[in-house]
N, C-alpha and C positions, 0 to 999 in steps of 0.2 A: 786255712784257705777260705776265702770269702765265698759266701753263697751268692750265686747270680740269680737275681729275680727277673731280669729282662735280658734276653739274648736275641740278637738279630744277626742272622747268618746269611750273608750275600743276598740281600733282599732287593728285588727289582719290582717296579710297578709301571705297567704300560696302559695307556689309554688310546682309544681310537678317535681320531679327529675327523668328523664327518660321518656319513652313513654309506652303506653299500660297499661294493668291491673297490671303489676308489678311495676309501677312507685311509688316511695316513696313520701309521703307528707312531706314538710319541711316548718316550720313556720319561716319566715324571721323576722316578728314582732309579738308581742303579748302583750296584757294588756297595750296598750299605751293610756294614759290619759294626756291631756295637754291643757292649755288655754293660749292664748297670748292676753293681753289687747291692746286696740288701742293705738298707739304711742310707744309701747314697742319694744325692739329688743331681740331676743333669738338666741343663738348659740347652735347647736346640734353637740356635740363633741364626737368623737369615733374613734377607730382604724378601719383599713380596714376590711370590712365585718360586721360592727356593724349594718348596716341597715339604714344609714343616707340617702343615695340616694333613697332607697326604700321609706322611709317616705316622701321625697320631691316629688317623682313622684306621690304618693298618694295625696299630697296636691295640686299638679298642675293639677290633673285630668288625668294624662297620663295613670294611671292604677287605678283600684278600690280596696278598701279594701275587704278582704274575709269576715270580720266580723266587726261590729262597725260602727261608723258614724263620718264624718268630715263635719264641718260647716264653711264656709268662708263668711265673710261679706266684700264686697267691691271689687275693681278691683285688680286682682293679676297678677304679672309677674314673670316668673321663669327664672333665669340664671342657667340652668342645663346643657344644651348642646349648648354653645354659637355658633351662626352661623349655627346651624343645618338646618335652613330653606333656606339657600343660594343655588342658582343654579349656578354651575360653569361657565356656558356659558353667564350668565348675568353680566353686569357691576356692579361695586360697588354701583353706584347710583340706578340702577334698583333693586338691592338686598336690599337696604335700604327700598325702598317702599314695596317690597315683604315681607320682614321680619317684617316690622312694621305693615302691614295689617294682617299677621298671628297672631301677638301679640295683635291685636284688636285696633290698632290706625287708625284713619281716614286719608285719603290722605292729607287733608288740614293741619292736625296736624303734619304729617310727614314732609310736605313741609316747615312748619314754623320752624321745628327743624333741618332741613337738614344741614345747615351750622355748627351748634354746634356739630352734630353727626360726621360729616366729620372731623372737626378740632380736636375733642377729639381723634378720631382714628388715626389722623396724616397721612391720605391718600389723601390729597388734589390733589396731582399731578396724582393720579392713580384712581380717583373716576369714571372715564369713561372707565376704563380698565376692561375686564372680570376678575372676582375674581379667576378664575383658574390659573391666573398668579401671584396672591398675594403670599407672603410668609405666613407661618403658623401664624406668629405673627400679620401681617396685617389683616389676615382673622379673627382671634379671636378678635382683638381690634375693628374691625368694627362691628362684631356681638354683642360684649359687649356694644358698644356705642349705638346701636339701642335699645337694651333692657333696658339699664340704663336710657335712656331718655323717657321711656314710662310714667314715673311719676305715678306709681300705688299706690294703698292704701296699698298693701302688696307686698313685694319683697322677693323672695326666691333666695338665692345665694349659689350655690353648690361649692365644692372645685375645680371644673373644671377650675375655673378662675386662678388657680395656673399655668396652662399651658401657660399663656400669660405673657409677661414681664410687661404689663400695670398693672397687678394685684399686682405687687410688689411695685408699686409707690404710693405715697400719693394721686395723682390725681384720681386714680381708686377708692380708698376707700372714697374720698370726694364725688364723684358722687353717690356712693352707699348709703352713709349716707344721702345725701340731696334729693335723688330721691323719697323716700317714707317715710311716717310717721312710718310704721311698717316693721320690717325686720326679716327674719329668715336666718341664715347662717349655713352651715355645715363645719366641719373642723376635721382634725386629731389633736391629742393633742398638736402637736408642731407648728401648722400653724397659720398664722396671722389673719385669718378670725374671731378669737375670739375677736379681737379688735373692731368688729362691735357690740358686744353683751353686754347688761347690765346683762343678766342672761343666764345661759347655762345648757344644759342637756347632760348627758353622757350615751351612750348606750353600752351594752356589745356586744362583737363580735358575729357573727351569729353562730359560732361553739357552743355557749351556747344555741342555738336554741331559738329565740324569746325573747332575753333579754329585760329587762325593762329599764326605764329611771329614773335617779336621777338628781335633779335640784339643782342649787346653783350658786355662782359667777363663771365666766369663769375660774379663776385660780383654784378654788376648784374642779370644775367639770373635769378639765384636769389632775388632779393628778392620 
């Protein structure tokens, strides 16, 4: 019997539109049931507003479900907002250690991977320069490199990676594929993240209020 690393049981997420007593309730997600076995990869495919990032923020513990339960087994890393933990006044080197610590890595572990992280990001000449002077591409590549070298049991990859040129190259996806035994990736129907997935789920846009998820092969789910 397969070990289930990610289990989502009847998860709902509600937001309030507006303030005060007149605020309307809006269900961004509803009736979400999903299991991801150990070693499997799953793509969550949907148009803008389908609730993909909301689901990932629930899985990452950034926000809590309004209803239902999420069970995670193992170490989880989330590539949702790459480089969001960086401090602009700190150097690239200092931010690698800061971001790695936020992600749960020990200082010795970060130090042992530092050369690989810097080489992958391609910022060797600038690693001791404050990141406020980095281009947006350098900034995102370094943030991605830190998170991708965490070697988690479960890796969440949001479509935010498309903002970086590194995400369009094969080296980026090789790192993602090799960095963890289990992966979940989000994508719009036309994007390359579905290449990471063996199985995919497609969510309806939020205008349908709380659309469900249908699963199948990535090509079928993207139709």
